[in-house]
Every structure is written in C-alpha cells, then in structure tokens.
N, C-alpha and C positions, 0 to 999 in steps of 0.2 A: 504494500500500500504506500502511495506517495503522500506523506503527511504535509508536504509543502503545498500541494494542490488543495488538499482538504483545508488547510489553514487559510489559503487564499480565498476559497469559497466561503468560509466562515466569516472572514473579514469583509467580503463583498456584501454578504447578507446583513452583517452588523451595520455597515455603512448605509445600505439602502434603508434599513429600519430607522437609523438616526436621521436621515434626510426626511423620511415620512413624518417622524415625530416633530421635527422643526417646522415642517410645512403645516402640520395640524395646529401647532402653537401659534404660528403666524396667522393662519386663517382665523383662528378664534380671536386673536388680538385685533385683527382688522375687520372682523365680522364678515368674512368672505365665505361664500359657498363654494362647493366644488365647481359649479358652473362659472362662477367668477374667476376662479383659478384657471379653468379650462380656456376661457376666453383670453386671458392674459398670456397663457402659454401657447395658444394657437392649436390646442388639441381638444378632443371631446370630453364631456363630463365623465363618461364611462372610463376613458383612459386615465383621467385623474383618479377616479375611484380605484382602478387597478393598481396604480402606483402607490396610493396610500395604503392599500391592503397588502402590498408586497407581491402581487401576482404578476405585475409588470415592473420592470426596472426603470428607475429614473435615468434618463439619458444625459450626456454631457450638455446637450443643447438645453434640456430642461433646467439643469443646474445653472447654466449661464443666465437664462431668463429669470429664474428664481432669485439669483444674486442681484440682478438688475432691479428686481421688484423690492428688494430689501429683506429677503428671507435670510436670517442669520445662519448660514450653513458654514460650518467649520469642519472640513474633512481632515481627519488625521492623515499622516504621511502615507500609511498603507491604503487608505481609502482612495487616494488619487490613483494608485496603481489598480486597485480593484475596480474602479469606475471605468478604466480603459476599455473594458469589454462590454460596457453598458449599452452601447449603440448596436451591438451585434445581436 
C-alpha cells in the first residue's frame, strides 16, 4: 500500500471540507443563499450544493472567485498541492 497517496487523498478531503466550512460561514455572515453563491461563481445552485456537501470538489477557479468575493480561505501548504487535481 502506498501511504503517500493515501495521505495525499486524506489531505485533499480535509482541504475540501475546510473550504466548504469557510464558505458556509461566509454565506451565513453575508446572508447569502446557495443561489446567491451560484450566481457569483457562475455555476448552478445544485453545483454549489454538491461542493458544500463534498460530492463535488471545489475547483481552483472556484477558489479564485471565492477569494475575490472575500471568503477567508487559508489553505495550508499541503492543501495547495492537493487542490492541483481539483479541476480534473
């Protein structure tokens, strides 16, 4: 078993969860709905729902747009590497 790959997958899942948590906090603070977020990201509401639930990964494009909107996303060093495959 390759524990490096397992660790990388765990790190990616942790990073995705952390992003969703921060997006939810931001949505609550700004009183935004999933539809509001979808419009700002240029995606559909079901796509936002999937990302928040963890069934769809946040893409680097999503992160760039969220950052521009003021979502306080602070990715740990391993998270940036983990996110490299998010668009795939």
